[in-house]
Phi, psi and omega in degrees: 000140185284144179307331184287359179221055184296346186277350179272118189284167185296321181304310180300314187296324177290325176301313182298338177277350175288140177310141175294136182286149180303326178303312182297320180296320178291330178288319184292323183292317181302314187295326178296315186275343185280139173216138182276347175289132179293145179309325182294326180285321179290326167309308180298315180302317184291326179295314183291327179288319172300314172302316180298319177296319178300315178302314184298324179296319177299309190291334177292324180279318174199142183285138178217127181296320178300315181289324178292328178290316180296318181298321179292325181294327188253359186300317183299328176292317181300309182297320180290324180288325175299312176300320178296319183290319174301323179289323176295318186290323181289327175296319177296318174301311191287332174294318181292328178294313187290335182278351179274109186295339179272012178290145177299136183302314180296318177300325174295322178299315179296319181301320181296317182296317185289323177302315180294318174301321182291320183291328172297316173308309186296327180294320183287320181293333174293313177298322181291315182298319176298315175304317176297325179284334186301140185289145179268134176285135185293351181261346191311325185278351188279161166289182180214165164236151181242126171259134174244135183219132179286152176250198178307135187141358178069215179297323182306312186295316181292322179299322183285326178300316177304312182304311181295322183294320182283335178294318180285329177297315185291316181305319179288327176291324177292327181275351187075024184274148183269133182226161176212122180284105186278324181210135173210118183228125171274157182288136186297318185297333191266349180062221184248022185295140174249161177277174175299333181270006181082010187280146168265150180287078183287127183272311187202136175210156178231118180254121169280132162248111190278350179285132169314141180079008179297326186296315182302325182291313192258349194292344173278004179268353178296132173138190185267127181250135186245140181239136177236112180203174174262119180291153180299331178279354184277107188288330190264358178076021180277143181278127177249149183250121177231164180217156176234144175256138178240130165244134177244115192243147176290148182233124180283133185295154178303151166311133180086005184269010179090009181264152179270355183282133178239107182284359174267354180276134173303336177280348183276147184292342185267352188291132171234122186291113182301330180292343180267003185244136175258129186246128175236138178246155186202169176278144180287151179257167173087207177294150183154353173061217185299332178306311182300322181285332196251340184239147175266077183268339181288152181228140171229124179241136187231130178270107193298310187299329185255337189073010171302127183226145185224131177244143184214131173218010188289340177248160183292323186279126178301316185300321177292315176303314178305310182294325177284328177292323172299320185293317179291322184293314177302321179290321182294315178297323180293325185290319184298320177293328170300316183299314186297321180294316179299315183289332174289322176299319186298342183293319181294313181299324183287352174284346176254311179202142181280127182238137177291133178257161175288129167241148184298340181275353180288143168279112188262330187209149177236138176241104185259105173300317186291331184253015176042049188224140172239131184240130164262112189287334174298302185280347184064039187246134178238144160223147185254026178237075182291320178307315177297320173308304183295343173270002177078026186272193176305331177295329173291322177306316186290316175304312181291327181288323173306317185286327177291331178285327173297311177304318181300307179303320182291321183292320175298320175299320178291319176297319181296321175296322181288316179298318178299315182298322180291323175293328183285326180294321184282333170294330183280350186282000000 
């Protein structure tokens, strides 16, 4: 035994000096040739990598802003594919070495260890390549606004909606994200009555998260949030189920905030033709004293083609209410246009396989007080620290991360279906 490898026992050494079995060689070869990435995705990656190389050659000869922008968009795919191919090549070399019965025993032992490490690395590189290919939402880098509304469940649903509002506010505060309460209205019929937990009967609220990239972080929070608990007004201790609806909308940055988005540009997703909007003024309801009775500061604007309507009365100034109402309307219209594009893209995917899409009416998450559990139904993720979730703590970070990972995998699956549909369409021509 060489002194450089004293840790190898005699039994192991004898085994290493035996010719490699055909079964082991076959397993190693299979591992080297097997890939979890769909062939259609690999083909797309190869095409994008070739396009990137051509763009680099073009840019070396003469600069073009359009070419530089496109090269930047697909550079991550080219880099991920190169790393993936290098790993596959290393696995092929190691497999060939192990398949040679004349290989040195010690070298074969090292090769086995390296092969195991390289196969683990390949799995990670496959995931990274899939991530680089996943389509990026065009609004991901924008700030966002979250709309909160109670669902069926009466006052208990309104209380829970307030809990969610406070939960996301606390999360943003912990992360150091800038927020603005654009709208907060309690239910008129419930007055200022609070629950035993101190919750207010929230009727509707809009929370702005002003940091760039907020939409990409929070867009998976849209949907129906369900709570299961014993209300403070329940005398018999029965568990009630209530729901609250959340909408997460992209928010265009204010003028001068370094954004290239111009809401007055007809090509912008946020553009709304003012001739298609009906504006109404009225007296505000609720607290406000003489100001409410004497001035028509409340605003309601309606986008006639879509029927989308926004009311705003939170501010004493009609001009301020008008400004905030327009902001919400633009974001809602932009979100509808995004949904329309997704529906059009789904027509191609549905020719191969029907895929469930996210709908605002879906139950996405359950907060079970009795079981101290929060469950994200899409990701199949549970955490048993409900209090930390509701306080916007790190447990909520984990739930949101699981939902974003689920959406990423869903986007990759949809992209695979689209590429397969394109290939089948091309084959028929």
